[in-house]
Structure formats: C-alpha cells, structure tokens
N, C-alpha and C positions, 0 to 999 in steps of 0.2 A: 504494500500500500504506500509506504514512504517512497520507494523507488519510482512507482507510477506517478506520484505527485511531483517528484523531482524532475522527471522527464517532461511533464507538462509545463513546469516553470521554465525549463531550458528552452522549450519551443516558443513559449510566450515571449521570452527575452529576445529571441531572434526576430519575431514578427512585429513586435510593438516598439516604436521609437522610444528612446530614453526619456523619462519624465522626472521631475523633481520628486524625491522621496523624503517624507518626514522621518527624521532620525528618532530612534528611541530616546526617551528622556535620559539624561546622564545619571549614572548610578551615584547614590548618596551613601556615605558611611553611616553606620549606626551611631546615634548620639551617645556621648559619654553621660553616665548618670551617677548621681550620688545614691547612697543607701536609701535616703528618704524618697528619692525619685523612683528607685526600683520598687520600694514598698508600695508606693502609690500605683505603679503599673501592675503589680501583682495583687492588689487589694481585692478586686472583684473575684478573682480566681480562688484566693484563700477563703473568702466569705462563702463561696458556692459549695464547696466540699463534695458535691454529687453531680455527675454528668452522665450523659448517654453516649456510648460509642456505637457507631453504625458501620458494619462491614457489608457493603453491597456492591455488586458488579456483575459481570458476565458469568462468573462462577456460580451464581444462584440458579442458572439454567440447568447445568448438569447436576447440581445439588449433591455432589459426592459420587456420581456414577459416570463412567465413560465407556462407550461401546459395550454397554450391557454388563460391565463389571463394577463392583463396588471398589472405590478408591479410598485407602486409608488416609489418615492425617486430616488436617484442617481443610474445610471446604474451599477456602479462598486460595489454597495452594495446589489445586487440582492440576493446573497447567504444568507445574513443575513435578509434582508427585507422579502423575500419569505419563510424564514425558511427552506432552502434546506439542507438536511443532506449531509454529506461528500460523502456517497456512491452514492447519486443521482447526486451530482455536479461533481464528479471525471470523469465520462464518457465524459464530455465536452473536456477533454484533447485529446481524440481520434478524436474529430471533428475539432480541431484547425489546420487549414491548410491555412494560409493567402498567397495564391499564388500570389497575386498582390502587396505584400509588396516590396518596393524598397527603401532601405536605402538612396541611393543617391538622390532620388526624395524628400524624407522627409527633408534631410539636405538642399537641394536646396530651398525648400519652406520656411524653417526657415530663411536661409540667405537672400532670396529675400524680406522677411518681415522686414529685418533690425535687426533680432535677433542675439544674440551673443553666446547663449548656449542653450542646450536642456537638460531637466530633464525628464527621462522616468522611468516608474514603472518597476524596475527589479523584484519586488514582491509586490503585493497589499495585502489587508487583507485576501483574499481568499487563500493565500499561494502558488499560482501557480507562477513559476519562468520563466521569459522570457530569461534567460541565461542558459548556460550549467553548472549546478551545480553537483559536485560530492557528495554533501551532501544529495541529494534526487533524486528520479526518477520523482518527480512531477514537471517537467520542460519542456522546449520547445523541448528538445531532445527526449522526450517521446511522442511527437505528430507526426502526419503524415508529418509535415513540416520539422522537424529534421535539422533546421539551427539555429545557435546561433545568434539570433536577436541583442543582445547587442554588439557582436563583429562587425557585419556588420554596425550597426549604429555608433559605436565608430569610425570605420575606415572612414566612410562617413563624419562624422562631422569634423574630422581632415583634410580631403581633402578640405573641404569648409572653414576651418579656424574657426570652432566653437568649443567650449568646450563641452565635453560630461559629463553628470552628472547623478547620480543614485538616484531615489526615492526608499526607501526600508521600508516596513512596519514592525514595531515592533510587532503589533498585527497579529495573524495568526490563522484563523478559521480552518485550515486544519491540522496543526501539532498536533499530539496526546499529546505532552507534554506542549503545550501552555495552560495557565490558565488566566482567567476563560474559561471553555468550554461553548459553547452556550447551554442554557437550553433545546432547542429543538433537540440537537444532542450530548448527553452525551458520546457516544462511551465507554461503561464501560469495554471493553475487555482489556484495558491497563491502569494501574495506572499512571497518569501523574506525571512528575517530571520537574518542571520549570527550575531547574538548568541544566537539560539535554537540555531543549529548548535554554537556554542561550548559551550553547556550540554550538548548531546548528546555532544560529543567528550569533555568532562571526565567525564561520567557513565560512558561506556564505559571510560575509563582507570581510573576508580575500580574498576570491575568487574574489569578485567584485573590490577590490582595488589593486590586484596584477596580474590578468589575462588579463586586458584590457588596459594596458598602463596607462598614467597619467589621473586621474579623477579630475574634477573641484570641484564638490559638492556631498556630501552624504546628501540627503534630507529625514530625518526620518518622520514617521507619526505613528499614532495609539498608542501614549504613554499615553493616558488618563485613561486606566483601572488601578484599584488599585494594580494589581500584579506588575506593573512597577513602580519602586520607584525612588526617587531622587538619591539614591546611585547607582542604575542601570544606570541612565542617565550619572552620572559623570564617572562611570566605562567605559561605551561604548564610550563616547567622547574621553577619554584618550586612549582607545584601538585603535580606528580608527586613531587618530592623531599619534599614535605610528607606525601604518602601513604606513601612509603617512603624514609627518609633514606639507605638503603644502595644504592638503585638507581643504575645508571649510564645516562646519557642521551646519545645522539649529537648532533652539532652541527646536524642537520637539524631540530631543534626550533625553531631561530631562523633568521635571515637571513644568518649569517656565512659560510656555505659558499661557497667560491670555485670554482664550476663543478664539472666532473667531477674536477678535481684534488683537490677535497674538503676541503682544509685550511681552517681557520678564519681569517678576516681579523682584523687587529688591531682591537681595540675591546672593548666589554663584552658581546659576544655570548655567549649561553648554549650549553652543550653540553660534554660531558666528553672527547670524542674526535672527530678528523676522519674523513672518510669518502670517500677516493678511490674512484672507481667505474670499473671496468674498466681500471685503470692502477695503476702502482707508482711512487712518487716516485723521482726520479733519484738522490737521495742520502739518507743518514741524516738524521734530524731530531731532534737532541738535545733532550730535555726536552719533546717533543711526543708525545701519545698519538694514534695513528691506526690505522685498519683499512681495508685494501683489500678491497672487495667485488667479486667477479668471477664470471663464469659459466664453465661447462665447455664450452658450445657458444656459440651466438650469441644466446640468449634466456634470460630469467629464468623465465617461465612456460612450461609444456610446449607444444611445437609439433611436430606429427607429422613435418613435413618438415625439421626442423633436425637434420642429421646431422654438422655441422661441429664434431666433438669435438676438444678439445685433447688432446694425448698425456699419458700419465702422467708422462713426463719433463718436459714443460712445467709441469705442475701442481706436481710436487715442487720444481722449480727456482724456481717463483714463490714457493712457501712459504719456501724458503731465502732468496731475494732479499729478501722482505718482512721476515723475521726479522732479516736482516743489517742492515737499516735501522731496526730498532726498532719495527716495526709488527706488526699482527695480520692474518691471512688469513681472510676470510669467504667460503667457497667454496659456490656455489649448486647446488642440485638443484631440478628442476621436476617434481614427481610427476604421473602420469597421472590422468585422471578416475577410474580404478578405485582409485587410492590407492597405486600402485606407484612407487618411485623407478626411473627408466629403467635398464635393465641396463648400458648404456655408462657411466653414472655410478657404478653399483655396482662395476663392474670397476676403474675408475680409482681409486676410493676404497680398494678393497682393496689395490691396488698401493702407494698412498701409505701405507697402514697397515703394510705389510711394511717399507717404508723407515723409518717412524717407530718401529716396534718395535725396530729396531737403533739408530737415530740420534736418537730423540726428545730425548735429553738435550741435544743441540746446538740445540734449538729452544725448548723450554719454559723460561720464566723467564730467557731470555737478553736481553742488550742489544745495541745496534748495534755493528757492526764497528769496531775501532780503525784500520782501514786505509782510506785514501781510495778505493782501487780495487785489486782483485786480478785480474790478467789470466786466471788459471786457475780462478777461482771466487769464493767469498764467504767471509765469516767472521762468527761471533758470539762473544760472550764472557760469562763469569761470573767472579766474583772468583777469581783464581788460575788461570783457565783460558781458553784461546783455542781455539775450534773452527774448523778450516779445512775448508770444504766444497769439495772438489776436483771440478770438472766435467770438466776436461781433464787426464787422467792423464799425467804427464810420463814420457818415456823415461829420463831421468836423475833426479837429486835434485830435490826440490821446494824452490824458493827462496822464503822468506817475506821479502819486501822490507822493509827499514827497521826490522825488529824488533830492539830493543836489549836486551830483558829476557833474563835467564838462564833457559834452559829446563832444568828439572829432570827432566822425563819427557816422552816423546812416544809415542803409540800410536794405533792405529785403533780406533774404536768397534766395528767389526766383528771385531776381534781384540785384545781388551784385554790379553791376557796376553803379547803379543809387543811388546817395547820396540823403538822405532825410534831410530836414531842421529840426534841433532840437533847440528849443528856451527855455532858462530858464525862469521861472516865479516864483512868490512867493510861489505857492503851488506845485511846481514840475517842470516838463519839458514837453513842448508841441512838438509833432512830426507831421509834415505835411505828410499825407499819400496820395497815389493815390486814385482815386475815387473807384476803384474796388479792392476787396481782391484777392490776387493771389490764395488762396485756401479757399473754403467755410467752410472747417472743422476748420482749424486754420492756420493763416499766421504768420510768425515769423519775427519780427523786431529786428535787432541787434543794441545795443548801445555800442560803444567803449568808455570807461570812464577812467578818471584819478583817480587812487587810488582804495581802497576797497569801495564797495557800502555803501553810507551813506543815510539812508532813515528816514525822519521824518514822523511819523504816524499822518497825519492831522485829522484822525477820521471823524466822521459824525457830521454835524452841521445843524442848521435850515436853511430853505429856506427863500427867501425874504418875503413870506407871513406868516412866523412864524411856518410853519409845519415842522415836522421831519419825514423823511422816513428812515426806517431801513430795507434794502433789505436782502434777504437770502444770497446773495453773500458776504455780509460784516459781516455775523454773525460768532461768535466764538462758536464752538460746543464743549460741555463738555459731554463725555460719550463714549459708545462702538459702537453704531450702526448708529445713526443719522449722516448724512453728506450732504453736498451741492451737488446737481446734476443739470446738464444743458443739453439742447438739447431735441428734440422731444417734444416741448411744455412745457418743465420743466425748471424752474429757481427758485429752491426752496430747502428747507431742507427736504430731504426724508429719506427713510429707517429708520424711527423713530419707531423702534419696541421695544426699551428698555424704560420702563416707568421712569427709573432713569436718562435718558439723558436730557440735557437742552441746550438751546441756549441763547446767550446774545450779546448785542451790547453796546459799549461805545460811547457816543455822547456829543456834546457841546451845551449849551443853552445860548443865549444872551438875549432873550426876555422870561422871566419866566411867569408862570401863570397856568391856568387850561387848560387841553388838553383832547379832546375826543380820546379814544383808538380804533383803527380799526385794524383787522387782515385780511389778504388776504390768503386764503388757499383753498385746494382741498381735496376731500375725495371720494373714490370709494364707489359704492353701496354695502351695507352690512358691511362696515368697520367703520361706524360712532359711535358716542356715547362717545368718549373720552372727558374728562374734563381737563382743564388746567388753569393756572393763568399767568397773565402778571404783573410783579412787578417792581417797582422802589423804592429801599430802603424798608421801612416798609409799603408802599402803594401797594395795588394789586387790580386787577379786575379779574373776572373769566369768562370763556367761555366754551361752549360745542360744540364739532365738529358735524356738521350736514353733511349728505351725499350730495355731489354736482353733482354726476353722474359719475365722473371718477377722476383719480389722476391728470389729466391735465385740469380739468374744475374748474377754480378758481373763488371764490366769495369774496367780501369784507363784513365783518360783524363788526358792532359796538358793543363794549363790555361795555363801561362805561367811567369813568373819572378819571384822575390822575392829581395831582397838582405838578408842579415843582416850588419850592418856591423861587428860586433865580438863578442868572446867575452862570454858572459853568459847570462841567462835571458830567454826570450821567451814570449809568449802568442799562439797562433794561433787564430783564430775562423772558423767556417763559419756564415754567416747567409743565409737565403733573401731574395731580392728580390721574386720573383713566384711564385705557386703557382696556376696556372690550373685544375688538375684534382684538387684535394683532398689532395695529398700531395707532399712534396718529393722524397725518395728514401730508400733504405736505404743508409746510408753506412758502409762497412766500415773505411776508413782514409784518411788523408792522408799522403803521402810526399814529403819534400823530398830531392831528389837533387842533389848538388853538380855544377855545370857543370864539364866536364872542363878547360876553360881559362877562367880569370877574366880578362876584358878590362881590368881595372883597370891 
C-alpha cells in the first residue's frame, strides 16, 4: 500500500508543475519547568486516579482465530503470534465496519464507572490507525466505516467531562521503513530507512496533538526493540512537549522502563509516569507518579474465547490497593469488531460505578496510605482526613494500629450522618462499627484528624502462648512480580513467578528460645517442586513446595527449627532457591511455635 502510494506521488510530481508548498511548522523544544510547574501539569492526572484503557483495531475481527485455528496470546498480537504477512493482514481493513460503535455510549460507560479519562489505541503494533491520518491510507478512512473514531470519541469525552488520551505504538509491523522487520515477513521490495519511519511517526503525532483539541496523555508503547534508543526517546519526548507543553507522556517513550514492573530506572530517562503492567507495586512509592494498566480478563484486544473475567470485587479492591499506594488504575476494555464494549465489562464497570458513587471521595485526589500495612484492608489520605477501606469487617471494634493523631470525627461514607465512636488506646485507635458492613466489597470509614498523620509501626509480636504468626498481609515484598492478593479464597503472597523475589517480616520477641517453623501455602496441580528457605539472621531451614490441589487449597507444613537467642526485634525472610515450573507458591503465613521444652 505504501509502495503504491509512493509510485502515484512520483507520477504526480512529473505531470504537475512545481507549486509553492507550505512548510511544516518549525519544531519547538519542550519548555523547561520548575517542580511547581510540573505539579500543576500533573495535577488533573493525580486527582483522577481511575481511567479506561481501550484496545481496539483490526485484530477485533479475527478475535483470536486465524484460518480456523485458535491463536494463543493476547488478541491484539495476533498478526505477530500467527505470523501473518502484511499482504494477508491488510484485507482486514476492508472488513472493519463497526456499525454499532457509539462514542457517547462509551464515554457514558466510563463516566458511570467513576473514570476520569480514556486512553485509546490510535495505532497499535499492527500499524492500523483509528484516526484520519494524512500520512497513510492504512487508517479508518480507508475502511467501509469511513468515520474518524478518534474525533467522535474526543468530542464525546469532553461532553461527559472526561479527558481524552492517545495510546500510540512506536513499534509498527506494517510500515515498510520500521526496523526490525518480522523474520516471517521481510517484504524485500523496498529498502527500509528508519529515519524515514521517524519522520512518519512524528508526522502522525503532530496530527494527533493538533487535530483533536487538547489531549491529556500520549501513552507510548513498543519501545523495547533495539532500533529504538534512549536518544530517540529523549528526542520524541521533547518533540511532543514542544507541540503541547501541557501534555503528559508515559515512560515508554524512552528506554527507562524496568520490565512489567514498569517503574523508571535511575538516570535521565524521559517520561512523566511509570507504567506497571498487569501488576501492582508491593508498597507505596512516595514522590513517584505511576499507573497500573490491567485487563479485566486475560487479553487487551477482544478474543471470542476469553471468558476469564475478574470479579467486580477484585477490580474494586485493585483500584483501592493502587490508590492506597499513590498510583492510578488504567482498566482495559477490548471492544468487539461491531464496536461494542463486551457486556461482562459493562456489568463490572457498572458495579464499580455504584461503589465509586458512594466512596469516590476516598479515591480521587488522595495520596498513599500512612500505614505500612493494614491486615483488614487499605487506607488513603487527604489533608485532615484518613480513609480506611475495610475489606474484612470485624466482629468487634476496628483497631487502627499505631495511629497517634487525635480523631475529631469518625463516620462511614455510606452513612455520613451517623458518628462512630473513636477511642484512643496504647496501640492505636479503636473504632466502634455497626454490626453489618455497608458494602461487602469494601466499606470506607473516614477519620477526621488533627495534624498530619502520625503512625507508629507497632510491628508483629508474640502471642500470649509465645507463638509468632507472620501473615501474608503484613509481609514486605522485595522484587518484581510477587504481591499480596485477597478475595476468592486468597489471603496470600501470589504471582510469585520471579525466583529473585523475596518476602520478609519484622517482629518483636519477648520470650526467646527454640521455635518450630511452619509455613501455610497452596500450590496448583502441576506447579509444585519449588524449593525455598526460611531464614532469621544466619539460621535457615529449607522446604519444598508440594502440590495441594489448587492455588486456594492451603496446607500447613512443618519445616524445622530456628532459635531466637534473646529478646528483641528480628527479621524473617522467605526466599526461593529453585523454581522449576514457573511459580513458587501462594504463601499464606509463616508461624513460629515455641518448642514445649527448651533443651538448653
């Protein structure tokens, strides 16, 4: 298609006499900004906390199948996964006719869910553009639909008070000048020129930032191939900020992203926020802007066979968890080829919207929790207020551990007119709650306090019988993939797929001696065999993970004995040694039980 257009332009140049051509506007450098100016630029995004990701393109037509075969992996990667040559993939453009697309309906669904912005794929890795681009014919105007989807959605978002944002792929499997070419689709008829591709990329970005009004975010992706360099990233960041000084750009414009964990490495890498993908950082990240992008099922682009939907409970609690750590939640939908957001997505977003309608104050514009960990839920804060998100409703009073501030008022967001009794105690504050939780997913208690939050970390200590229980909810996770997860029978450290990840606890001991070490864990059939150590100082015991039947079928296993020689504080660490089948285990707790008779 590009070669055909080039030949037509050459012919036109021969037949038509030279005329004056308006040059493109000169490039402007990104303005230098102070911290205050940057904070002002980032303010709406930090306030928003919740946005919709939309992955939509030609890949919605095959929807995970090609030539009668099911293709594994993400739906939007089908061109690469199924090794489809450009000449075979291009005809999908003539099939793209999403007659049920309704931009106002999409914007209404997002707003109803409590979302504040939409990020949509203006172009994904397959090179097809959902906008009217003068730089290529491989766009939505070359389809039977012939409507500028980006314009319609941008207009609809502004009518609903949402920010419109563009995802744009640096990697391009279709453009003849992009390098590297796929080994299964060399297209030797044209010698590639990567600099020519850069001109094309910049031209399209100029269209996206100047033809559709004010844009909130340019969300880049596909930066990981070796042809894209740190210098390219710095250049493109400067170029786009020169087009729009107020725009926000993610860290995937450059080479600083650290894998799926998404946070930016130390250095002069470009980008305004980190991009964890399909995961949530283990702890809060003070002073760092980041956004977890996650799917509702197992794929970004629509796949007919993907019915593995996360529950509304998981989605709401993900939002809370992310906000409690100071991040944004970018939750994906993958519309069908007809232009419809799948009904399971719509249902879950509606449930999230009902929760946000009552509790949104505890999410929007909040900062990370002042608590290291809360066994019963999460917390966010604003000046003068702490929001307690209670996942596990207690039978008695709710104890807020370590809080030293004076509480002037306590109430539920679901029942603002009913004051709750808040009583200070040596280890924190006790809140008297009604017998029933207002919301089974998460109920929010508001504490109005005097001054900035002051929290003393009481840590974990021995029970009256001398035992020490170290639950997953209180663990500190060190690494890239492992994280705490709850709900659906889970209360454990899961997603432990990186053998370098470790978890640890700090605890206090008043009665020293010898302790039997027990671990409570679960492991799915076919995933066992990992080995690990439990260590305190230079002492350690080893264990081997046996299959328990499922990831939610927990067993307690005795490993051996450790001696804690004296009263004081200790740190216990669980670290994998070998992980032969892709995951360590779901770890629920480590328990130290005093030996009945100490042989000293």
